[in-house]
ROZAKE-347914 format. One record per atom (N, C-alpha, C, O): residue number from 0; residue in three letters; chain; x, y, z. Coordinates in nm, 2 decimals. Layout:
// ROZAKE-347914
   num   residu   chaine       px       py       pz
   NUM      ALA        A        X        Y        Z
...
// end
This chain:
// ROZAKE-347914
   num   residu   chaine       px       py       pz
     0      MET        A    -1.13     0.31    -0.67
     0      MET        A    -1.05     0.28    -0.53
     0      MET        A    -0.99     0.37    -0.45
     0      MET        A    -0.86     0.36    -0.45
     1      ALA        A    -1.05     0.47    -0.38
     1      ALA        A    -0.99     0.57    -0.28
     1      ALA        A    -0.94     0.49    -0.15
     1      ALA        A    -0.99     0.39    -0.10
     2      PHE        A    -0.81     0.57    -0.09
     2      PHE        A    -0.78     0.55     0.00
     2      PHE        A    -0.84     0.69     0.06
     2      PHE        A    -0.85     0.79    -0.01
     3      THR        A    -0.86     0.68     0.20
     3      THR        A    -0.93     0.77     0.28
     3      THR        A    -0.80     0.85     0.38
     3      THR        A    -0.81     0.97     0.43
     4      GLY        A    -0.67     0.75     0.40
     4      GLY        A    -0.61     0.86     0.45
     4      GLY        A    -0.63     0.86     0.60
     4      GLY        A    -0.58     0.95     0.67
     5      LYS        A    -0.69     0.76     0.65
     5      LYS        A    -0.76     0.67     0.78
     5      LYS        A    -0.65     0.58     0.82
     5      LYS        A    -0.62     0.52     0.72
     6      LYS        A    -0.59     0.55     0.91
     6      LYS        A    -0.53     0.44     0.93
     6      LYS        A    -0.56     0.32     0.96
     6      LYS        A    -0.49     0.21     0.94
     7      ASN        A    -0.71     0.34     1.04
     7      ASN        A    -0.79     0.21     1.04
     7      ASN        A    -0.82     0.18     0.91
     7      ASN        A    -0.88     0.07     0.90
     8      ASP        A    -0.81     0.23     0.82
     8      ASP        A    -0.89     0.18     0.65
     8      ASP        A    -0.75     0.12     0.59
     8      ASP        A    -0.77     0.04     0.50
     9      TRP        A    -0.63     0.14     0.61
     9      TRP        A    -0.49     0.09     0.57
     9      TRP        A    -0.50    -0.05     0.54
     9      TRP        A    -0.48    -0.10     0.43
    10      THR        A    -0.55    -0.11     0.64
    10      THR        A    -0.53    -0.25     0.59
    10      THR        A    -0.62    -0.36     0.50
    10      THR        A    -0.60    -0.47     0.45
    11      MET        A    -0.70    -0.29     0.50
    11      MET        A    -0.83    -0.32     0.38
    11      MET        A    -0.76    -0.28     0.25
    11      MET        A    -0.70    -0.35     0.16
    12      TRP        A    -0.78    -0.14     0.25
    12      TRP        A    -0.73    -0.10     0.13
    12      TRP        A    -0.61    -0.13     0.07
    12      TRP        A    -0.59    -0.12    -0.06
    13      GLU        A    -0.49    -0.16     0.17
    13      GLU        A    -0.38    -0.22     0.09
    13      GLU        A    -0.38    -0.38     0.02
    13      GLU        A    -0.32    -0.41    -0.09
    14      ALA        A    -0.45    -0.45     0.10
    14      ALA        A    -0.50    -0.55    -0.02
    14      ALA        A    -0.52    -0.54    -0.11
    14      ALA        A    -0.46    -0.55    -0.22
    15      LYS        A    -0.68    -0.49    -0.06
    15      LYS        A    -0.73    -0.42    -0.22
    15      LYS        A    -0.68    -0.32    -0.31
    15      LYS        A    -0.75    -0.28    -0.40
    16      TYR        A    -0.56    -0.29    -0.29
    16      TYR        A    -0.47    -0.19    -0.40
    16      TYR        A    -0.38    -0.29    -0.44
    16      TYR        A    -0.32    -0.28    -0.55
    17      LYS        A    -0.34    -0.43    -0.35
    17      LYS        A    -0.23    -0.53    -0.43
    17      LYS        A    -0.28    -0.57    -0.52
    17      LYS        A    -0.25    -0.56    -0.64
    18      ALA        A    -0.41    -0.65    -0.46
    18      ALA        A    -0.48    -0.72    -0.62
    18      ALA        A    -0.53    -0.62    -0.74
    18      ALA        A    -0.57    -0.68    -0.84
    19      ARG        A    -0.52    -0.52    -0.76
    19      ARG        A    -0.54    -0.40    -0.86
    19      ARG        A    -0.43    -0.42    -0.89
    19      ARG        A    -0.41    -0.42    -1.01
    20      ALA        A    -0.36    -0.43    -0.84
    20      ALA        A    -0.18    -0.46    -0.93
    20      ALA        A    -0.16    -0.54    -0.97
    20      ALA        A    -0.11    -0.55    -1.09
    21      ARG        A    -0.18    -0.63    -0.91
    21      ARG        A    -0.14    -0.72    -1.01
    21      ARG        A    -0.23    -0.76    -1.08
    21      ARG        A    -0.18    -0.85    -1.16
    22      THR        A    -0.38    -0.75    -1.10
    22      THR        A    -0.41    -0.79    -1.20
    22      THR        A    -0.40    -0.69    -1.33
    22      THR        A    -0.46    -0.71    -1.43
    23      LYS        A    -0.33    -0.59    -1.32
    23      LYS        A    -0.30    -0.44    -1.37
    23      LYS        A    -0.20    -0.47    -1.45
    23      LYS        A    -0.20    -0.45    -1.58
    24      GLY        A    -0.06    -0.54    -1.38
    24      GLY        A     0.06    -0.57    -1.38
    24      GLY        A     0.16    -0.51    -1.34
    24      GLY        A     0.27    -0.52    -1.40
    25      TRP        A     0.13    -0.43    -1.22
    25      TRP        A     0.26    -0.32    -1.18
    25      TRP        A     0.29    -0.39    -1.07
    25      TRP        A     0.40    -0.35    -1.03
    26      LEU        A     0.23    -0.48    -0.99
    26      LEU        A     0.28    -0.49    -0.85
    26      LEU        A     0.43    -0.51    -0.83
    26      LEU        A     0.51    -0.44    -0.76
    27      ASN        A     0.44    -0.59    -0.89
    27      ASN        A     0.68    -0.63    -0.90
    27      ASN        A     0.69    -0.50    -0.91
    27      ASN        A     0.79    -0.47    -0.84
    28      ILE        A     0.64    -0.40    -0.97
    28      ILE        A     0.75    -0.29    -0.99
    28      ILE        A     0.66    -0.17    -0.86
    28      ILE        A     0.73    -0.08    -0.81
    29      MET        A     0.54    -0.18    -0.83
    29      MET        A     0.53    -0.16    -0.67
    29      MET        A     0.57    -0.11    -0.57
    29      MET        A     0.58    -0.02    -0.49
    30      ASP        A     0.62    -0.28    -0.59
    30      ASP        A     0.66    -0.36    -0.43
    30      ASP        A     0.85    -0.38    -0.44
    30      ASP        A     0.92    -0.43    -0.35
    31      GLY        A     0.89    -0.33    -0.56
    31      GLY        A     1.06    -0.29    -0.60
    31      GLY        A     1.13    -0.45    -0.64
    31      GLY        A     1.25    -0.49    -0.63
    32      SER        A     1.03    -0.52    -0.68
    32      SER        A     1.11    -0.69    -0.67
    32      SER        A     1.13    -0.65    -0.90
    32      SER        A     1.18    -0.73    -0.98
    33      VAL        A     1.09    -0.56    -0.92
    33      VAL        A     1.15    -0.51    -1.06
    33      VAL        A     1.15    -0.38    -1.05
    33      VAL        A     1.07    -0.33    -0.98
    34      VAL        A     1.25    -0.29    -1.12
    34      VAL        A     1.31    -0.14    -1.13
    34      VAL        A     1.23    -0.08    -1.29
    34      VAL        A     1.23    -0.13    -1.40
    35      ALA        A     1.19     0.00    -1.25
    35      ALA        A     1.18     0.09    -1.38
    35      ALA        A     1.31     0.16    -1.42
    35      ALA        A     1.40     0.21    -1.36
    36      PRO        A     1.29     0.15    -1.53
    36      PRO        A     1.44     0.18    -1.59
    36      PRO        A     1.41     0.34    -1.62
    36      PRO        A     1.30     0.40    -1.66
    37      ASP        A     1.55     0.40    -1.58
    37      ASP        A     1.54     0.53    -1.58
    37      ASP        A     1.47     0.64    -1.70
    37      ASP        A     1.52     0.66    -1.82
    38      ALA        A     1.38     0.70    -1.65
    38      ALA        A     1.34     0.81    -1.77
    38      ALA        A     1.39     0.84    -1.90
    38      ALA        A     1.34     0.81    -2.01
    39      THR        A     1.51     0.91    -1.87
    39      THR        A     1.64     0.94    -1.96
    39      THR        A     1.73     0.83    -2.05
    39      THR        A     1.82     0.84    -2.13
    40      ALA        A     1.65     0.74    -2.00
    40      ALA        A     1.75     0.64    -2.06
    40      ALA        A     1.67     0.61    -2.25
    40      ALA        A     1.55     0.63    -2.27
    41      THR        A     1.76     0.56    -2.35
    41      THR        A     1.66     0.58    -2.42
    41      THR        A     1.65     0.38    -2.44
    41      THR        A     1.76     0.31    -2.45
    42      LEU        A     1.54     0.32    -2.45
    42      LEU        A     1.51     0.20    -2.43
    42      LEU        A     1.48     0.20    -2.54
    42      LEU        A     1.42     0.29    -2.60
    43      THR        A     1.55    -0.01    -2.62
    43      THR        A     1.52    -0.03    -2.75
    43      THR        A     1.43    -0.16    -2.66
    43      THR        A     1.32    -0.19    -2.71
    44      ALA        A     1.47    -0.22    -2.55
    44      ALA        A     1.43    -0.38    -2.54
    44      ALA        A     1.26    -0.33    -2.52
    44      ALA        A     1.23    -0.22    -2.48
    45      GLN        A     1.19    -0.41    -2.54
    45      GLN        A     1.01    -0.43    -2.55
    45      GLN        A     1.02    -0.41    -2.38
    45      GLN        A     0.99    -0.31    -2.32
    46      ALA        A     1.08    -0.53    -2.33
    46      ALA        A     1.09    -0.55    -2.19
    46      ALA        A     1.10    -0.43    -2.10
    46      ALA        A     1.02    -0.43    -2.00
    47      ASP        A     1.15    -0.33    -2.11
    47      ASP        A     1.26    -0.21    -2.04
    47      ASP        A     1.12    -0.10    -2.08
    47      ASP        A     1.09     0.00    -2.01
    48      ILE        A     1.08    -0.13    -2.16
    48      ILE        A     0.95    -0.01    -2.28
    48      ILE        A     0.82    -0.05    -2.11
    48      ILE        A     0.80     0.01    -2.01
    49      ASP        A     0.77    -0.16    -2.17
    49      ASP        A     0.68    -0.20    -2.05
    49      ASP        A     0.66    -0.19    -1.90
    49      ASP        A     0.57    -0.18    -1.81
    50      LYS        A     0.82    -0.21    -1.90
    50      LYS        A     0.88    -0.16    -1.73
    50      LYS        A     0.81    -0.05    -1.69
    50      LYS        A     0.71    -0.03    -1.62
    51      ARG        A     0.92     0.04    -1.78
    51      ARG        A     0.86     0.23    -1.78
    51      ARG        A     0.68     0.27    -1.76
    51      ARG        A     0.62     0.33    -1.68
    52      ASP        A     0.65     0.19    -1.86
    52      ASP        A     0.53     0.24    -1.89
    52      ASP        A     0.40     0.14    -1.78
    52      ASP        A     0.29     0.18    -1.74
    53      LYS        A     0.46     0.02    -1.75
    53      LYS        A     0.38    -0.03    -1.61
    53      LYS        A     0.39     0.12    -1.50
    53      LYS        A     0.29     0.16    -1.44
    54      ASN        A     0.54     0.17    -1.50
    54      ASN        A     0.53     0.24    -1.39
    54      ASN        A     0.49     0.36    -1.37
    54      ASN        A     0.52     0.41    -1.26
    55      ASP        A     0.43     0.44    -1.46
    55      ASP        A     0.35     0.53    -1.58
    55      ASP        A     0.24     0.52    -1.48
    55      ASP        A     0.23     0.57    -1.37
    56      GLU        A     0.17     0.43    -1.55
    56      GLU        A     0.04     0.34    -1.52
    56      GLU        A     0.00     0.31    -1.41
    56      GLU        A    -0.12     0.31    -1.38
    57      GLY        A     0.11     0.28    -1.31
    57      GLY        A     0.03     0.22    -1.14
    57      GLY        A     0.10     0.40    -1.08
    57      GLY        A     0.03     0.43    -0.98
    58      TYR        A     0.18     0.49    -1.12
    58      TYR        A     0.19     0.60    -1.02
    58      TYR        A     0.10     0.68    -1.10
    58      TYR        A     0.07     0.77    -1.02
    59      GLY        A     0.04     0.69    -1.20
    59      GLY        A    -0.11     0.78    -1.21
    59      GLY        A    -0.23     0.69    -1.16
    59      GLY        A    -0.34     0.76    -1.14
    60      ASP        A    -0.25     0.57    -1.13
    60      ASP        A    -0.36     0.52    -1.11
    60      ASP        A    -0.33     0.53    -0.91
    60      ASP        A    -0.43     0.56    -0.83
    61      LEU        A    -0.22     0.50    -0.87
    61      LEU        A    -0.20     0.49    -0.72
    61      LEU        A    -0.25     0.67    -0.71
    61      LEU        A    -0.36     0.69    -0.66
    62      LEU        A    -0.17     0.78    -0.75
    62      LEU        A    -0.26     0.92    -0.74
    62      LEU        A    -0.33     0.94    -0.72
    62      LEU        A    -0.34     1.03    -0.63
    63      LEU        A    -0.42     0.91    -0.78
    63      LEU        A    -0.53     0.94    -0.84
    63      LEU        A    -0.63     0.87    -0.70
    63      LEU        A    -0.72     0.93    -0.65
    64      SER        A    -0.59     0.72    -0.66
    64      SER        A    -0.72     0.60    -0.54
    64      SER        A    -0.64     0.74    -0.44
    64      SER        A    -0.65     0.71    -0.32
    65      MET        A    -0.56     0.88    -0.45
    65      MET        A    -0.54     0.91    -0.30
    65      MET        A    -0.67     1.03    -0.29
    65      MET        A    -0.72     1.10    -0.38
    66      ASN        A    -0.71     1.03    -0.13
    66      ASN        A    -0.84     1.07    -0.14
    66      ASN        A    -0.83     1.24    -0.06
    66      ASN        A    -0.89     1.35    -0.07
    67      GLU        A    -0.72     1.18     0.01
    67      GLU        A    -0.72     1.35     0.13
    67      GLU        A    -0.53     1.41     0.07
    67      GLU        A    -0.47     1.36    -0.02
    68      GLU        A    -0.51     1.49     0.14
    68      GLU        A    -0.41     1.59     0.11
    68      GLU        A    -0.27     1.54     0.17
    68      GLU        A    -0.16     1.59     0.14
    69      ILE        A    -0.27     1.40     0.29
    69      ILE        A    -0.15     1.36     0.33
    69      ILE        A    -0.09     1.30     0.22
    69      ILE        A     0.01     1.34     0.16
    70      SER        A    -0.20     1.16     0.19
    70      SER        A    -0.15     1.02     0.13
    70      SER        A    -0.16     1.12     0.01
    70      SER        A    -0.05     1.12    -0.06
    71      PHE        A    -0.27     1.22    -0.06
    71      PHE        A    -0.18     1.25    -0.20
    71      PHE        A    -0.04     1.31    -0.19
    71      PHE        A     0.04     1.28    -0.28
    72      GLY        A    -0.01     1.41    -0.09
    72      GLY        A     0.09     1.45    -0.11
    72      GLY        A     0.20     1.37    -0.10
    72      GLY        A     0.30     1.40    -0.16
    73      LEU        A     0.20     1.26    -0.02
    73      LEU        A     0.37     1.15     0.00
    73      LEU        A     0.31     1.09    -0.17
    73      LEU        A     0.42     1.03    -0.21
    74      VAL        A     0.26     1.08    -0.23
    74      VAL        A     0.25     1.01    -0.37
    74      VAL        A     0.28     1.04    -0.44
    74      VAL        A     0.33     0.97    -0.53
    75      ASN        A     0.25     1.22    -0.47
    75      ASN        A     0.28     1.34    -0.52
    75      ASN        A     0.44     1.37    -0.56
    75      ASN        A     0.49     1.39    -0.67
    76      GLU        A     0.52     1.36    -0.42
    76      GLU        A     0.63     1.43    -0.41
    76      GLU        A     0.74     1.27    -0.43
    76      GLU        A     0.86     1.28    -0.43
    77      ALA        A     0.67     1.15    -0.43
    77      ALA        A     0.72     0.99    -0.48
    77      ALA        A     0.78     1.04    -0.64
    77      ALA        A     0.71     1.00    -0.74
    78      LYS        A     0.92     1.13    -0.67
    78      LYS        A     0.97     1.16    -0.78
    78      LYS        A     1.11     1.17    -0.77
    78      LYS        A     1.16     1.21    -0.66
    79      THR        A     1.19     1.13    -0.86
    79      THR        A     1.31     1.12    -0.81
    79      THR        A     1.37     1.18    -0.99
    79      THR        A     1.31     1.17    -1.09
    80      ASN        A     1.50     1.24    -0.97
    80      ASN        A     1.58     1.25    -1.12
    80      ASN        A     1.56     1.14    -1.19
    80      ASN        A     1.49     1.16    -1.29
    81      GLU        A     1.59     1.03    -1.17
    81      GLU        A     1.56     0.89    -1.23
    81      GLU        A     1.43     0.85    -1.35
    81      GLU        A     1.41     0.80    -1.47
    82      LEU        A     1.35     0.91    -1.23
    82      LEU        A     1.19     0.90    -1.26
    82      LEU        A     1.12     1.03    -1.26
    82      LEU        A     1.02     0.99    -1.18
    83      PRO        A     1.09     1.17    -1.29
    83      PRO        A     1.08     1.25    -1.25
    83      PRO        A     0.89     1.29    -1.31
    83      PRO        A     0.85     1.40    -1.33
    84      ASP        A     0.83     1.18    -1.33
    84      ASP        A     0.70     1.17    -1.37
    84      ASP        A     0.66     1.13    -1.26
    84      ASP        A     0.56     1.19    -1.22
    85      GLY        A     0.72     1.03    -1.18
    85      GLY        A     0.63     0.96    -1.06
    85      GLY        A     0.73     0.79    -1.06
    85      GLY        A     0.76     0.73    -1.16
    86      ASP        A     0.75     0.75    -0.94
    86      ASP        A     0.82     0.67    -0.93
    86      ASP        A     0.72     0.58    -0.79
    86      ASP        A     0.71     0.59    -0.67
    87      LEU        A     0.67     0.49    -0.91
    87      LEU        A     0.55     0.40    -0.83
    87      LEU        A     0.64     0.33    -0.70
    87      LEU        A     0.60     0.38    -0.59
    88      ALA        A     0.74     0.22    -0.68
    88      ALA        A     0.78     0.18    -0.54
    88      ALA        A     0.83     0.29    -0.49
    88      ALA        A     0.90     0.24    -0.40
    89      LEU        A     0.85     0.43    -0.49
    89      LEU        A     0.89     0.51    -0.37
    89      LEU        A     0.73     0.60    -0.32
    89      LEU        A     0.73     0.67    -0.21
    90      ALA        A     0.64     0.59    -0.39
    90      ALA        A     0.54     0.61    -0.36
    90      ALA        A     0.48     0.51    -0.26
    90      ALA        A     0.45     0.54    -0.15
    91      TRP        A     0.47     0.40    -0.30
    91      TRP        A     0.43     0.27    -0.23
    91      TRP        A     0.44     0.23    -0.13
    91      TRP        A     0.37     0.15    -0.07
    92      LYS        A     0.60     0.31    -0.08
    92      LYS        A     0.70     0.23     0.03
    92      LYS        A     0.65     0.38     0.10
    92      LYS        A     0.62     0.37     0.22
    93      LYS        A     0.66     0.54     0.05
    93      LYS        A     0.61     0.60     0.14
    93      LYS        A     0.47     0.57     0.24
    93      LYS        A     0.45     0.55     0.36
    94      LEU        A     0.38     0.58     0.13
    94      LEU        A     0.24     0.48     0.19
    94      LEU        A     0.28     0.44     0.30
    94      LEU        A     0.27     0.50     0.41
    95      ASN        A     0.36     0.30     0.28
    95      ASN        A     0.35     0.20     0.39
    95      ASN        A     0.43     0.26     0.53
    95      ASN        A     0.38     0.25     0.64
    96      LYS        A     0.56     0.33     0.51
    96      LYS        A     0.59     0.40     0.61
    96      LYS        A     0.51     0.49     0.69
    96      LYS        A     0.53     0.49     0.81
    97      LYS        A     0.40     0.59     0.65
    97      LYS        A     0.29     0.65     0.68
    97      LYS        A     0.23     0.57     0.74
    97      LYS        A     0.26     0.57     0.86
    98      TYR        A     0.12     0.45     0.69
    98      TYR        A     0.00     0.40     0.78
    98      TYR        A     0.02     0.27     0.79
    98      TYR        A    -0.07     0.24     0.87
    99      SER        A     0.09     0.16     0.77
    99      SER        A     0.11     0.03     0.79
    99      SER        A     0.16     0.01     0.89
    99      SER        A     0.28     0.03     0.92
   100      PRO        A     0.08    -0.04     0.96
   100      PRO        A     0.11    -0.05     1.14
   100      PRO        A     0.23    -0.18     1.14
   100      PRO        A     0.23    -0.30     1.13
   101      SER        A     0.33    -0.07     1.18
   101      SER        A     0.45    -0.18     1.20
   101      SER        A     0.54    -0.15     1.34
   101      SER        A     0.62    -0.23     1.39
   102      THR        A     0.50    -0.05     1.39
   102      THR        A     0.56    -0.01     1.51
   102      THR        A     0.53    -0.07     1.64
   102      THR        A     0.43    -0.14     1.64
   103      LYS        A     0.59    -0.07     1.78
   103      LYS        A     0.59    -0.14     1.85
   103      LYS        A     0.49    -0.09     1.93
   103      LYS        A     0.46    -0.16     2.03
   104      ALA        A     0.42     0.05     1.91
   104      ALA        A     0.33     0.12     2.00
   104      ALA        A     0.18     0.09     1.91
   104      ALA        A     0.08     0.11     1.97
   105      ASN        A     0.17     0.06     1.77
   105      ASN        A     0.11    -0.01     1.74
   105      ASN        A     0.03    -0.14     1.75
   105      ASN        A    -0.08    -0.17     1.73
   106      LEU        A     0.15    -0.21     1.78
   106      LEU        A     0.16    -0.36     1.83
   106      LEU        A     0.10    -0.36     1.99
   106      LEU        A     0.08    -0.46     2.05
   107      VAL        A     0.08    -0.27     2.03
   107      VAL        A     0.02    -0.25     2.19
   107      VAL        A    -0.13    -0.21     2.14
   107      VAL        A    -0.24    -0.25     2.15
   108      SER        A    -0.09    -0.13     2.09
   108      SER        A    -0.27    -0.06     2.05
   108      SER        A    -0.37    -0.18     2.00
   108      SER        A    -0.49    -0.20     2.05
   109      LEU        A    -0.30    -0.29     1.89
   109      LEU        A    -0.34    -0.36     1.86
   109      LEU        A    -0.38    -0.46     1.95
   109      LEU        A    -0.50    -0.48     1.97
   110      LYS        A    -0.32    -0.50     1.99
   110      LYS        A    -0.34    -0.64     2.11
   110      LYS        A    -0.47    -0.56     2.23
   110      LYS        A    -0.56    -0.62     2.29
   111      LYS        A    -0.44    -0.44     2.23
   111      LYS        A    -0.56    -0.42     2.31
   111      LYS        A    -0.69    -0.39     2.28
   111      LYS        A    -0.79    -0.38     2.35
   112      GLN        A    -0.67    -0.35     2.08
   112      GLN        A    -0.80    -0.40     2.06
   112      GLN        A    -0.86    -0.53     2.05
   112      GLN        A    -0.98    -0.55     2.07
   113      PHE        A    -0.74    -0.64     2.01
   113      PHE        A    -0.77    -0.77     2.01
   113      PHE        A    -0.85    -0.77     2.15
   113      PHE        A    -0.97    -0.76     2.15
   114      ASN        A    -0.79    -0.78     2.26
   114      ASN        A    -0.85    -0.80     2.40
   114      ASN        A    -0.97    -0.78     2.42
   114      ASN        A    -1.04    -0.86     2.49
   115      GLU        A    -1.03    -0.64     2.38
   115      GLU        A    -1.12    -0.56     2.40
   115      GLU        A    -1.22    -0.60     2.31
   115      GLU        A    -1.33    -0.58     2.36
   116      CYS        A    -1.22    -0.66     2.17
   116      CYS        A    -1.31    -0.69     2.12
   116      CYS        A    -1.38    -0.82     2.14
   116      CYS        A    -1.32    -0.93     2.16
   117      THR        A    -1.47    -0.79     2.13
   117      THR        A    -1.67    -0.87     2.16
   117      THR        A    -1.73    -0.83     2.15
   117      THR        A    -1.75    -0.71     2.15
   118      MET        A    -1.84    -0.99     2.14
   118      MET        A    -1.95    -1.02     2.01
   118      MET        A    -2.00    -0.90     2.00
   118      MET        A    -2.02    -0.87     1.88
   119      LYS        A    -2.03    -0.80     2.10
   119      LYS        A    -2.11    -0.69     2.15
   119      LYS        A    -2.10    -0.56     2.05
   119      LYS        A    -2.19    -0.48     2.03
   120      THR        A    -1.98    -0.55     2.01
   120      THR        A    -1.92    -0.45     1.92
   120      THR        A    -1.93    -0.48     1.79
   120      THR        A    -1.92    -0.40     1.71
   121      CYS        A    -1.96    -0.62     1.76
   121      CYS        A    -1.99    -0.67     1.61
   121      CYS        A    -2.15    -0.68     1.62
   121      CYS        A    -2.20    -0.69     1.73
   122      ASP        A    -2.22    -0.68     1.49
   122      ASP        A    -2.32    -0.72     1.47
   122      ASP        A    -2.37    -0.88     1.44
   122      ASP        A    -2.48    -0.93     1.45
   123      TYR        A    -2.24    -0.96     1.38
   123      TYR        A    -2.29    -1.06     1.37
   123      TYR        A    -2.17    -1.14     1.41
   123      TYR        A    -2.06    -1.09     1.42
   124      PRO        A    -2.19    -1.31     1.45
   124      PRO        A    -2.04    -1.34     1.46
   124      PRO        A    -1.92    -1.40     1.35
   124      PRO        A    -1.80    -1.42     1.37
   125      LYS        A    -1.97    -1.41     1.24
   125      LYS        A    -1.86    -1.39     1.12
   125      LYS        A    -1.81    -1.25     1.15
   125      LYS        A    -1.69    -1.23     1.11
   126      GLU        A    -1.88    -1.14     1.20
   126      GLU        A    -1.80    -1.03     1.15
   126      GLU        A    -1.71    -0.97     1.29
   126      GLU        A    -1.63    -0.88     1.29
   127      TYR        A    -1.74    -1.06     1.40
   127      TYR        A    -1.63    -1.07     1.54
   127      TYR        A    -1.58    -1.17     1.47
   127      TYR        A    -1.47    -1.15     1.51
   128      ILE        A    -1.57    -1.24     1.40
   128      ILE        A    -1.47    -1.35     1.41
   128      ILE        A    -1.34    -1.27     1.26
   128      ILE        A    -1.22    -1.28     1.25
   129      GLY        A    -1.42    -1.23     1.20
   129      GLY        A    -1.33    -1.16     1.10
   129      GLY        A    -1.24    -1.08     1.15
   129      GLY        A    -1.12    -1.07     1.12
   130      LYS        A    -1.32    -1.01     1.26
   130      LYS        A    -1.22    -0.88     1.31
   130      LYS        A    -1.13    -0.91     1.39
   130      LYS        A    -1.02    -0.84     1.41
   131      LEU        A    -1.14    -1.01     1.46
   131      LEU        A    -1.02    -1.11     1.58
   131      LEU        A    -0.93    -1.16     1.41
   131      LEU        A    -0.81    -1.14     1.42
   132      GLU        A    -0.95    -1.21     1.31
   132      GLU        A    -0.84    -1.25     1.29
   132      GLU        A    -0.80    -1.19     1.16
   132      GLU        A    -0.75    -1.24     1.07
   133      SER        A    -0.85    -1.04     1.16
   133      SER        A    -0.77    -0.91     1.09
   133      SER        A    -0.69    -0.85     1.18
   133      SER        A    -0.58    -0.81     1.14
   134      ILE        A    -0.72    -0.84     1.31
   134      ILE        A    -0.62    -0.79     1.41
   134      ILE        A    -0.49    -0.88     1.45
   134      ILE        A    -0.38    -0.83     1.48
   135      ASN        A    -0.56    -1.05     1.43
   135      ASN        A    -0.43    -1.10     1.48
   135      ASN        A    -0.32    -1.09     1.35
   135      ASN        A    -0.20    -1.06     1.36
   136      ARG        A    -0.37    -1.13     1.23
   136      ARG        A    -0.26    -1.14     1.10
   136      ARG        A    -0.19    -0.98     1.10
   136      ARG        A    -0.08    -0.95     1.04
   137      ILE        A    -0.24    -0.91     1.16
   137      ILE        A    -0.15    -0.77     1.13
   137      ILE        A    -0.06    -0.79     1.28
   137      ILE        A     0.05    -0.74     1.26
   138      ILE        A    -0.07    -0.83     1.38
   138      ILE        A    -0.01    -0.88     1.47
   138      ILE        A     0.13    -0.97     1.42
   138      ILE        A     0.25    -0.95     1.42
   139      LYS        A     0.07    -1.04     1.40
   139      LYS        A     0.18    -1.18     1.33
   139      LYS        A     0.25    -1.10     1.21
   139      LYS        A     0.37    -1.11     1.21
   140      ASN        A     0.19    -1.03     1.12
   140      ASN        A     0.31    -0.94     1.04
   140      ASN        A     0.43    -0.83     1.13
   140      ASN        A     0.55    -0.80     1.12
   141      ILE        A     0.32    -0.80     1.23
   141      ILE        A     0.48    -0.69     1.33
   141      ILE        A     0.55    -0.77     1.38
   141      ILE        A     0.67    -0.73     1.39
   142      ASN        A     0.53    -0.88     1.44
   142      ASN        A     0.60    -0.92     1.51
   142      ASN        A     0.72    -1.08     1.44
   142      ASN        A     0.81    -1.15     1.49
   143      SER        A     0.67    -1.08     1.33
   143      SER        A     0.78    -1.14     1.22
   143      SER        A     0.84    -1.01     1.10
   143      SER        A     0.90    -1.04     1.00
   144      GLY        A     0.83    -0.93     1.12
   144      GLY        A     0.95    -0.83     1.05
   144      GLY        A     1.00    -0.70     1.16
   144      GLY        A     1.09    -0.62     1.12
// end
């Protein structure tokens, strides 16, 4: 599931990737709610080993999902002293900072898109309604965050 690096593609790709991360078991590592143990630590608990493995698996999958230089670079550079082979949570944070529509300028642009959306710009009524709902959901997320 490749990401194109286009901001317009982010919202749909993000939802799909989160669904993938959830089914693969690394969403909680990716969103930072669970922290992967330090790579230099000697782990004895299976739960800690699993967390580190999920970080590595998720980071590798995320890196392979980047289909252009900028997003690839953001993920590739998400390495720390604690996780020198890649920090999934840091990579996800960097991607969100770059591509997630969260600024007031984006809000103005989204409201303009919402107001200019007409049935003429879409082929089917369901597509039109879906587009309006998608833009509105993003606007609500920006306003609540």
